[in-house]
C-alpha positions in Angstrom: 11.5 18.7 182.7 14.1 20.7 180.7 12.7 23.1 178.1 14.1 25.3 175.3 14.0 29.0 175.9 12.4 30.7 172.9 14.1 33.7 171.2 14.4 35.3 167.8 17.7 33.4 167.3 15.7 30.1 167.5 13.4 30.4 164.6 9.9 28.8 164.2 8.8 27.6 160.9 5.7 28.2 158.6 4.4 24.8 159.9 5.1 25.2 163.7 1.4 25.8 164.5 0.5 22.5 162.9 3.3 20.7 164.6 2.3 21.9 168.0 -1.4 21.1 167.4 -0.3 17.6 166.4 1.2 17.0 169.8 5.0 17.3 169.2 6.8 16.1 172.4 10.4 16.8 171.6 12.6 19.1 169.4 16.2 19.4 168.5 17.9 22.5 167.2 19.0 22.3 163.6 20.3 25.2 161.5 19.1 27.6 164.2 15.5 26.3 163.9 13.2 23.9 165.6 13.1 20.4 164.2 10.6 18.0 165.7 12.1 14.6 166.9 9.2 12.8 168.6 5.4 12.9 168.6 3.9 9.9 170.3 7.1 8.0 171.0 10.2 7.1 168.9 9.0 3.5 168.6 5.3 4.3 167.7 6.4 7.0 165.2 8.8 4.4 163.7 6.0 1.8 163.2 3.6 4.3 161.8 6.2 5.7 159.3 6.7 2.2 158.0 3.0 1.4 157.6 1.2 4.6 156.6 2.3 8.2 155.8 3.6 11.2 157.7 3.9 14.9 157.2 7.3 16.3 158.4 8.2 19.8 159.1 11.8 19.9 157.8 11.9 23.7 157.2 15.2 23.5 159.3 16.7 21.9 156.1 17.7 25.4 155.0 18.7 26.3 151.4 21.8 28.1 150.2 20.8 29.6 146.9 23.6 30.3 144.3 22.6 32.2 141.2 24.4 34.1 138.5 26.7 33.4 135.5 29.3 31.6 137.7 26.8 29.5 139.6 27.7 26.2 138.1 31.4 26.9 138.5 30.9 27.7 142.2 28.8 24.6 142.9 31.5 22.4 141.3 34.2 24.0 143.5 32.4 22.8 146.6 32.1 19.1 145.7 34.2 16.2 144.4 31.1 14.9 142.6 31.2 15.6 138.9 28.1 17.7 138.1 28.7 18.4 134.5 26.0 16.0 133.4 23.4 17.3 135.8 20.3 18.8 134.2 17.6 21.3 135.5 15.0 19.2 137.2 17.5 16.9 138.9 18.6 16.6 142.5 22.0 15.1 143.5 23.4 14.0 146.8 26.5 16.1 147.0 29.3 15.8 149.6 30.8 19.2 150.3 34.5 19.2 151.3 37.1 21.7 152.5 40.7 22.1 151.2 41.8 19.0 153.2 39.0 16.8 151.8 37.1 17.0 155.1 33.3 16.8 155.0 31.6 20.2 155.6 28.1 19.0 154.8 26.2 16.3 152.9 23.4 18.2 151.2 21.1 17.5 148.3 21.7 20.0 145.5 18.7 21.1 143.4 19.4 22.4 139.9 16.6 24.9 139.1 18.4 26.3 136.0 21.9 26.6 134.6 22.4 29.8 136.6 20.2 29.0 139.7 20.8 26.2 142.3 19.6 25.4 145.8 21.9 23.5 148.2 19.5 21.8 150.7 21.8 21.5 153.7 22.3 19.4 156.8 23.0 21.0 160.1 26.0 23.4 159.6 26.5 27.0 158.7 27.5 26.2 155.1 26.2 29.5 153.9 29.3 31.3 155.1 31.7 28.8 153.5 30.0 29.2 150.1 30.0 33.0 150.5 33.7 33.0 151.4 34.6 30.8 148.3 32.5 33.0 146.0 34.1 36.2 147.4 37.6 34.8 147.5 37.5 33.7 143.9 35.7 36.9 142.7 32.9 34.8 141.1 29.9 36.5 139.5 27.3 35.0 141.7 24.8 36.0 144.5 24.8 33.6 147.5 22.1 33.9 150.1 19.5 31.9 152.2 16.2 32.2 150.4 12.9 32.0 152.2 12.3 28.4 151.3 10.8 25.9 153.8 10.7 22.2 152.8 7.8 20.0 154.0 8.3 16.3 153.6 5.6 13.6 152.9 7.1 10.2 153.8 5.9 6.6 154.1 4.5 3.8 151.8 1.2 5.7 151.2 2.9 9.0 150.3 2.1 8.7 146.6 -1.6 8.3 147.2 -1.8 11.3 149.5 0.2 13.5 147.2 -1.9 12.5 144.2 -5.0 13.6 146.1 -3.5 17.1 146.4 -1.4 17.6 143.3 -2.9 15.2 140.8 -1.8 11.7 139.6 1.1 13.1 137.6 3.0 13.5 140.8 3.4 9.7 140.8 5.5 10.0 137.7 8.3 12.0 139.4 11.4 9.8 139.4 13.8 9.4 142.3 15.9 12.5 142.9 14.0 14.4 140.3 11.5 17.3 140.8 8.7 19.0 139.0 6.6 22.1 139.4 3.1 21.9 140.8 0.5 24.6 141.5 -1.0 25.2 145.0 -3.2 28.2 145.7 -1.7 30.0 142.7 1.9 29.3 143.5 4.3 27.0 141.8 6.0 24.6 144.2 9.1 22.4 143.4 8.2 18.9 144.5 11.0 16.3 144.6 10.9 12.5 145.1 13.4 12.5 148.0 13.5 12.6 151.8 15.4 11.5 154.9 13.9 8.0 155.2 13.9 4.7 153.3 10.1 4.5 153.1 9.7 6.6 150.0 8.1 10.0 149.6 8.5 13.6 148.6 9.8 16.9 149.7 7.9 20.1 148.9 9.9 23.3 148.6 7.7 26.2 149.8 8.9 29.6 148.8 7.6 32.1 151.3 5.8 31.1 154.5 2.4 32.8 154.1 0.5 29.7 152.9 2.5 27.2 155.1 -0.4 26.2 157.3 -2.8 26.1 154.3 -0.4 23.5 152.7 -0.1 21.6 155.9 -3.8 21.4 156.5 -4.5 20.4 152.8 -2.1 17.5 153.2 -3.5 16.5 156.5 -7.1 16.5 155.1 -6.1 14.6 152.0 -4.3 12.0 154.1 -7.2 11.0 156.3 -8.0 7.9 154.3 -4.3 6.8 154.7 -4.0 7.3 158.5 -1.8 10.4 158.1 0.0 11.8 161.1 2.5 14.5 161.8 6.0 12.9 162.0 9.7 13.6 161.8 12.9 12.0 160.8 13.0 8.8 162.9 16.2 7.8 164.7 15.6 4.1 164.5 14.6 4.0 160.9 17.4 6.2 159.6 20.0 4.1 161.4 18.5 0.9 159.9 18.7 2.5 156.5 22.3 3.8 156.9 21.3 7.4 156.5 24.2 9.3 158.1 23.7 12.4 160.3 26.2 15.2 159.7 27.6 16.3 163.1 26.8 13.0 164.6 28.2 10.3 162.3 30.6 12.5 160.4 32.4 15.8 160.8 35.0 17.8 158.9 37.6 15.4 160.4 36.2 12.7 158.0 36.6 12.4 154.3 33.8 11.2 152.0 35.6 7.9 151.6 35.6 7.3 155.3 31.9 7.9 155.3 31.2 5.4 152.7 30.5 8.1 150.1 33.3 7.3 147.7 30.8 6.5 145.0 29.8 10.2 145.0 33.4 11.3 144.4 34.4 11.6 140.8 37.7 13.1 141.9 39.6 12.5 138.6 37.0 14.5 136.6 35.6 16.9 139.1 38.0 19.6 138.1 37.8 22.7 140.2 36.8 21.0 143.5 38.7 22.8 146.3 39.5 19.5 148.1 40.4 17.6 144.9 44.2 17.1 145.5 43.7 15.9 149.0 41.0 13.4 147.9 43.1 12.1 145.1 45.6 11.0 147.7 42.9 9.4 149.8 41.4 7.6 146.7 44.9 6.3 145.8 45.8 5.1 149.4 42.4 4.2 150.6 40.8 5.1 154.0 42.2 3.7 157.2 38.7 3.8 158.8 35.2 3.6 157.4 31.5 3.7 158.4 30.0 0.3 159.1 26.7 -1.1 160.3 27.0 -2.4 163.8 24.6 -4.9 165.4 24.5 -4.7 169.2 23.4 -7.7 171.3 21.1 -5.7 173.6 17.4 -5.3 174.4 17.8 -1.8 175.7 20.3 1.0 175.1 20.9 4.4 176.6 20.8 7.5 174.6 23.8 7.7 172.3 24.7 11.3 173.0 28.5 10.8 172.9 30.8 8.4 171.1 30.9 4.8 172.4 34.2 3.1 172.0 34.4 -0.1 169.9 36.8 -2.5 171.4 38.7 -5.6 170.2 40.0 -7.0 173.5 41.7 -4.1 175.2 42.3 -2.2 171.9 40.0 0.6 170.7 39.3 0.0 167.0 36.5 2.5 166.4 33.4 4.2 167.7 29.7 4.1 167.6 28.1 7.5 166.9 24.4 6.6 166.6 22.5 3.7 168.1 18.9 2.5 168.9 17.0 -0.7 169.5 15.2 -1.9 166.4 11.8 -3.4 166.9 11.9 -5.1 163.5 15.4 -6.6 163.9 15.2 -7.3 167.6 18.6 -6.0 168.5 20.6 -2.8 168.7 21.4 -1.1 165.4 24.2 1.4 165.1 26.4 3.5 162.9 30.1 2.9 163.6 33.4 4.2 162.3 35.7 1.2 162.3 39.5 0.8 161.7 40.3 -1.2 158.5 41.9 -3.9 160.6 38.4 -4.8 162.1 35.9 -3.6 159.5 35.3 -7.0 157.7 31.8 -8.5 157.7 31.2 -10.6 160.8 34.0 -9.2 163.0 33.1 -9.6 166.6 33.7 -6.5 168.9 32.5 -5.0 172.1 30.8 -1.6 172.4 31.2 0.3 175.7 28.1 2.4 176.3 27.4 4.7 179.2 25.5 1.9 180.9 27.7 -1.1 180.3 29.4 -3.1 177.6 27.7 -5.3 174.9 28.7 -7.7 172.3 28.7 -6.2 168.8 29.1 -7.4 165.2 30.3 -5.5 162.1 28.3 -5.6 158.9 29.2 -4.0 155.6 25.6 -3.1 154.7 22.9 -1.6 156.7 19.5 -3.3 157.3 17.2 -1.5 154.8 
């Protein structure tokens, strides 16, 4: 069995002891940290996530903090989403693009104050891009990675568990909003957000000293709700169309290709570094775009490389993530499909590493 060699370059988290005690069986590396990927099995973890509640160690979801007089200006330079109406206490999904309009990351940005923001990033070294922009434009800001470790509570019983620890007012947090809640004398930002479609929260823990105290308190409070340690689930996130940066999109793709055009207010997001390039894309339209792909299969190999999508002998796209869905009884996948073949119901073939299967294009994902 292959294992990961530990080193100081591969960081543990404030919750790693709890994760190990809960029986984690697989990790991936994400932002130079350990991110659990499986506990009992992908399928069993999937079913439990949909029926109960899980605690996720997502400390690998690192923060880029931007603070200072020019903080809002710098944040707007990073994204084609118009942030002028954003208020403290809100979270926004925020495509980050380079000068060509290519995706550098798809974080959630958290506005703590007019002069203090957290960019809660997917897997990439975005910190250095943000530092470079700040330095290159001589902005009056400080950019760094704070000691903040998110812990997610996900699943249909998440509200009940969280209310047991933080009080019933936590139920009133609206989607993509956050509030401040006390735990052991510390104020924690708690947002209604998370990398699943089952509902839940993300707790932003500043400093790691009480990480296991928080983990244990949530586990104890969740006993009546069949709480377990969990992690982002590959099947559930594909069903929900939650894209994975580095898997389903890279800096070769624009937000419009990734189906994220609704988050691009290119005409009004003045100052965005990639604005001119995206204005051209918005005018001309993308030539390929993310689509849901149903695969006629009962088993699939691991999708650890792109699978060609074929129309006859012509390659018309690729599958980047795929899994067998227990609830839908077929393979579910994320595909990037050429405009000539992206219409609902288009029949294609997908060439996996273990054979070819019939596939069908859908415009919307399953959940």
